[in-house]
C-alpha positions as a Markdown table, in Angstrom:
| # | Residue | x | y | z |
|---|---|---|---|---|
| 1 | Met | -22.3 | 8.5 | -13.3 |
| 2 | Lys | -18.9 | 9.3 | -11.8 |
| 3 | Arg | -19.1 | 6.3 | -9.6 |
| 4 | Ser | -19.9 | 4.1 | -12.5 |
| 5 | Val | -17.0 | 5.4 | -14.5 |
| 6 | Arg | -14.6 | 4.9 | -11.5 |
| 7 | Trp | -15.6 | 1.3 | -11.0 |
| 8 | Phe | -15.5 | 0.6 | -14.8 |
| 9 | Gly | -11.9 | 1.9 | -14.7 |
| 10 | Leu | -11.1 | -0.2 | -11.7 |
| 11 | Ala | -12.5 | -3.3 | -13.5 |
| 12 | Val | -10.3 | -2.6 | -16.5 |
| 13 | Ala | -7.3 | -2.2 | -14.3 |
| 14 | Ile | -8.1 | -5.5 | -12.5 |
| 15 | Ser | -8.5 | -7.3 | -15.9 |
| 16 | Ala | -5.2 | -5.9 | -17.1 |
| 17 | Gly | -3.6 | -6.9 | -13.8 |
| 18 | Ala | -4.8 | -10.5 | -14.3 |
| 19 | Val | -3.2 | -10.7 | -17.7 |
| 20 | Gln | 0.1 | -9.3 | -16.4 |
| 21 | Ala | 0.1 | -11.7 | -13.5 |
| 22 | Ala | -0.2 | -14.6 | -16.0 |
| 23 | Glu | 2.8 | -13.2 | -18.0 |
| 24 | Asn | 4.8 | -12.1 | -15.0 |
| 25 | Pro | 4.2 | -14.4 | -12.0 |
| 26 | Trp | 4.8 | -13.3 | -8.4 |
| 27 | Arg | 8.1 | -14.6 | -7.0 |
| 28 | Leu | 8.6 | -15.3 | -3.3 |
| 29 | Val | 11.7 | -13.4 | -2.2 |
| 30 | Lys | 11.4 | -13.4 | 1.6 |
| 31 | Asp | 9.7 | -15.7 | 4.0 |
| 32 | Glu | 10.6 | -14.9 | 7.6 |
| 33 | Glu | 8.8 | -14.4 | 10.9 |
| 34 | Gly | 5.5 | -15.5 | 9.4 |
| 35 | Ile | 5.7 | -12.8 | 6.7 |
| 36 | Gln | 6.0 | -13.6 | 3.0 |
| 37 | Val | 7.1 | -11.0 | 0.5 |
| 38 | Tyr | 6.6 | -11.5 | -3.3 |
| 39 | Leu | 7.8 | -9.4 | -6.2 |
| 40 | Gln | 6.5 | -9.0 | -9.7 |
| 41 | Thr | 7.9 | -7.5 | -12.9 |
| 42 | Val | 5.7 | -4.7 | -14.2 |
| 43 | Glu | 5.7 | -4.1 | -18.0 |
| 44 | Gly | 7.0 | -0.7 | -19.0 |
| 45 | Ser | 8.4 | 0.0 | -15.5 |
| 46 | Lys | 11.8 | -0.4 | -14.0 |
| 47 | Tyr | 10.3 | -0.7 | -10.6 |
| 48 | Gln | 8.8 | -4.0 | -9.3 |
| 49 | Ala | 5.5 | -4.4 | -7.7 |
| 50 | Tyr | 5.5 | -5.9 | -4.2 |
| 51 | Arg | 3.1 | -8.0 | -2.2 |
| 52 | Gly | 3.3 | -8.8 | 1.5 |
| 53 | Val | 1.2 | -11.5 | 3.3 |
| 54 | Ala | 0.9 | -12.1 | 7.0 |
| 55 | Val | -1.6 | -13.2 | 9.6 |
| 56 | Ile | -2.2 | -10.8 | 12.5 |
| 57 | Asn | -3.8 | -12.1 | 15.7 |
| 58 | Ala | -6.2 | -9.2 | 16.3 |
| 59 | Pro | -9.8 | -8.5 | 15.6 |
| 60 | Leu | -10.6 | -7.2 | 12.1 |
| 61 | Glu | -12.3 | -4.2 | 13.6 |
| 62 | Lys | -9.2 | -3.2 | 15.4 |
| 63 | Leu | -7.0 | -3.4 | 12.3 |
| 64 | Val | -9.6 | -1.3 | 10.4 |
| 65 | Ala | -9.5 | 1.3 | 13.2 |
| 66 | Met | -5.7 | 1.4 | 13.1 |
| 67 | Gln | -5.8 | 2.1 | 9.4 |
| 68 | Glu | -8.4 | 4.8 | 9.9 |
| 69 | Asp | -6.2 | 6.6 | 12.5 |
| 70 | Val | -4.3 | 8.1 | 9.6 |
| 71 | Ala | -1.7 | 10.2 | 11.5 |
| 72 | Ser | -0.8 | 7.4 | 13.9 |
| 73 | Ala | -0.4 | 4.9 | 11.1 |
| 74 | Cys | 3.1 | 6.3 | 10.6 |
| 75 | Lys | 4.1 | 4.3 | 13.6 |
| 76 | Trp | 4.0 | 1.1 | 11.6 |
| 77 | Ile | 4.2 | 2.1 | 7.9 |
| 78 | His | 7.7 | 1.7 | 6.6 |
| 79 | Ser | 9.7 | 5.0 | 6.1 |
| 80 | Cys | 6.6 | 7.1 | 6.9 |
| 81 | Leu | 7.4 | 10.6 | 8.1 |
| 82 | Gln | 3.9 | 12.0 | 8.4 |
| 83 | Gln | 0.4 | 11.3 | 7.1 |
| 84 | Arg | -2.8 | 13.2 | 7.2 |
| 85 | Leu | -6.4 | 12.9 | 6.0 |
| 86 | Leu | -7.3 | 15.4 | 3.3 |
| 87 | Lys | -10.9 | 14.5 | 2.6 |
| 88 | Thr | -13.5 | 11.9 | 3.2 |
| 89 | Glu | -16.6 | 11.3 | 1.0 |
| 90 | Gly | -18.6 | 8.2 | 1.8 |
| 91 | Asp | -16.4 | 5.2 | 1.1 |
| 92 | Gln | -13.7 | 7.4 | -0.6 |
| 93 | Ser | -10.9 | 9.2 | 1.2 |
| 94 | Trp | -7.8 | 11.1 | 0.1 |
| 95 | Leu | -4.5 | 10.8 | 2.1 |
| 96 | Tyr | -1.3 | 12.8 | 2.0 |
| 97 | Ser | 1.9 | 11.0 | 3.0 |
| 98 | Gln | 5.5 | 11.9 | 3.3 |
| 99 | Phe | 8.3 | 9.3 | 3.2 |
| 100 | Glu | 12.0 | 9.5 | 4.3 |
| 101 | Thr | 14.7 | 8.2 | 2.0 |
| 102 | Pro | 18.4 | 7.6 | 2.6 |
| 103 | Trp | 20.8 | 10.5 | 1.8 |
| 104 | Pro | 21.4 | 11.8 | -0.8 |
| 105 | Val | 18.0 | 10.7 | -2.3 |
| 106 | Gln | 15.4 | 13.4 | -1.9 |
| 107 | Ala | 12.4 | 12.5 | 0.3 |
| 108 | Arg | 9.1 | 11.6 | -1.4 |
| 109 | Asp | 5.5 | 12.6 | -0.9 |
| 110 | Ala | 2.3 | 11.1 | -2.3 |
| 111 | Ile | -1.4 | 11.5 | -2.4 |
| 112 | Phe | -3.5 | 8.4 | -2.3 |
| 113 | His | -7.2 | 8.1 | -3.3 |
| 114 | Val | -8.5 | 5.2 | -1.1 |
| 115 | Thr | -11.7 | 3.3 | -1.9 |
| 116 | Thr | -13.0 | 1.0 | 0.9 |
| 117 | Arg | -15.3 | -1.9 | 0.1 |
| 118 | His | -16.7 | -4.8 | 2.1 |
| 119 | Asp | -16.7 | -8.1 | 0.3 |
| 120 | Pro | -18.5 | -11.4 | 1.2 |
| 121 | Gly | -17.1 | -13.3 | 4.2 |
| 122 | Gly | -16.3 | -10.1 | 6.1 |
| 123 | Val | -13.4 | -9.2 | 3.9 |
| 124 | Val | -12.4 | -5.6 | 3.9 |
| 125 | Val | -10.5 | -4.2 | 0.9 |
| 126 | Arg | -8.9 | -0.8 | 0.5 |
| 127 | Glu | -7.9 | 0.1 | -3.1 |
| 128 | Leu | -5.2 | 2.8 | -3.3 |
| 129 | Val | -4.6 | 4.9 | -6.4 |
| 130 | Gly | -2.1 | 7.8 | -6.5 |
| 131 | Glu | -3.5 | 11.2 | -7.5 |
| 132 | Pro | -0.3 | 13.3 | -7.8 |
| 133 | Gly | -2.1 | 16.4 | -9.0 |
| 134 | Tyr | -4.6 | 16.5 | -6.2 |
| 135 | Gln | -2.7 | 19.3 | -4.5 |
| 136 | Pro | 0.6 | 21.2 | -5.1 |
| 137 | Glu | 3.9 | 19.5 | -4.4 |
| 138 | Ala | 5.4 | 20.3 | -1.0 |
| 139 | Lys | 8.8 | 22.0 | -0.8 |
| 140 | Gly | 11.7 | 19.7 | -0.3 |
| 141 | Phe | 9.8 | 16.6 | -1.6 |
| 142 | Val | 9.6 | 14.8 | -4.9 |
| 143 | Arg | 6.0 | 13.8 | -5.7 |
| 144 | Val | 5.4 | 10.1 | -6.4 |
| 145 | Asn | 4.3 | 9.9 | -10.1 |
| 146 | Ser | 1.8 | 7.0 | -9.8 |
| 147 | Ala | 0.8 | 4.4 | -7.3 |
| 148 | Thr | -1.6 | 1.5 | -7.4 |
| 149 | Gly | -2.3 | -1.2 | -4.9 |
| 150 | Phe | -4.5 | -2.4 | -2.1 |
| 151 | Trp | -4.9 | -3.7 | 1.4 |
| 152 | Arg | -7.0 | -6.8 | 1.8 |
| 153 | Met | -8.0 | -8.0 | 5.3 |
| 154 | Thr | -9.6 | -11.5 | 5.5 |
| 155 | Pro | -10.9 | -13.0 | 8.7 |
| 156 | Ala | -9.1 | -16.3 | 9.4 |
| 157 | Ala | -9.2 | -19.0 | 12.1 |
| 158 | Asp | -6.1 | -17.6 | 13.8 |
| 159 | Gly | -6.7 | -13.9 | 13.3 |
| 160 | Val | -6.8 | -11.8 | 10.1 |
| 161 | Glu | -4.9 | -12.5 | 6.9 |
| 162 | Val | -3.5 | -9.3 | 5.6 |
| 163 | Val | -2.3 | -8.8 | 2.0 |
| 164 | Tyr | -0.5 | -5.5 | 1.2 |
| 165 | Gln | 0.3 | -4.9 | -2.5 |
| 166 | Met | 1.7 | -1.9 | -4.2 |
| 167 | His | 3.4 | -0.7 | -7.4 |
| 168 | Thr | 4.8 | 2.9 | -7.5 |
| 169 | Glu | 6.7 | 5.2 | -9.9 |
| 170 | Pro | 8.6 | 7.2 | -7.3 |
| 171 | Gly | 9.5 | 10.1 | -9.6 |
| 172 | Gly | 12.9 | 11.7 | -9.9 |
| 173 | Ser | 16.1 | 9.6 | -9.8 |
| 174 | Val | 16.2 | 6.5 | -7.5 |
| 175 | Pro | 19.4 | 4.3 | -7.3 |
| 176 | Gly | 18.9 | 0.7 | -8.2 |
| 177 | Trp | 20.1 | -0.5 | -4.8 |
| 178 | Leu | 17.5 | 1.6 | -3.0 |
| 179 | Ala | 14.6 | 0.6 | -5.3 |
| 180 | Asn | 15.5 | -3.1 | -4.9 |
| 181 | Ser | 15.7 | -2.9 | -1.1 |
| 182 | Phe | 12.6 | -0.8 | -0.7 |
| 183 | Val | 10.3 | -3.3 | -2.5 |
| 184 | Val | 11.3 | -5.9 | 0.0 |
| 185 | Asp | 11.6 | -3.8 | 3.2 |
| 186 | Ala | 8.4 | -1.8 | 2.7 |
| 187 | Pro | 5.9 | -4.8 | 2.9 |
| 188 | Phe | 8.0 | -6.8 | 5.4 |
| 189 | Asn | 8.7 | -3.9 | 7.9 |
| 190 | Thr | 5.2 | -2.5 | 7.6 |
| 191 | Leu | 3.5 | -5.8 | 8.3 |
| 192 | Lys | 5.9 | -6.7 | 11.1 |
| 193 | Ala | 5.4 | -3.4 | 12.9 |
| 194 | Trp | 1.7 | -3.4 | 12.4 |
| 195 | Arg | 1.4 | -6.9 | 13.7 |
| 196 | Gln | 3.5 | -6.1 | 16.8 |
| 197 | Leu | 1.4 | -3.0 | 17.7 |
| 198 | Ala | -1.9 | -4.7 | 17.0 |
| 199 | Glu | -1.1 | -7.8 | 19.1 |
| 200 | Gln | 0.6 | -5.9 | 21.9 |
| 201 | Ala | -2.6 | -4.0 | 22.7 |
| 202 | Gln | -4.7 | -7.1 | 23.1 |
């Protein structure tokens, strides 16, 4: 029953997202080094959603393994200080992450509930939903209020097309200049670093 409720909620969220996408289309804001970054206005939020797209010339299985190596993923995730796996339950997992921010903004931490699914055509999708109350806040960090997004990895002729999409409410006070730079830097730098590490180890 819990699984049915969870997927019903996800279906509702996807439907709502489709309506929002029609009203607030994605805008291409950066296209460099084979990486495209798009932004979207989110109703009721002062923070934009971001989407990064890139092709990584590496086997899908390798990219999945790099994501599952939770602690090492900080080598390529933008601004990641540390990350650890809290719990795994079938296709569900819970991750704890800490992110650095420029002074004088206080560093953030977040808890992500990750659901992995395998779609037709060998596509691997990981849905991410923030669960800020999953465990107490860490001293010295501001907890991210909410987060929704996904990783989608699709086999392609020249590797794997990766789509990384997120929208977060970072909590606390975040200057406009930092919010505006983060939504571009996060997808671009993450995909660039991940591609470099994945392709170097071929």
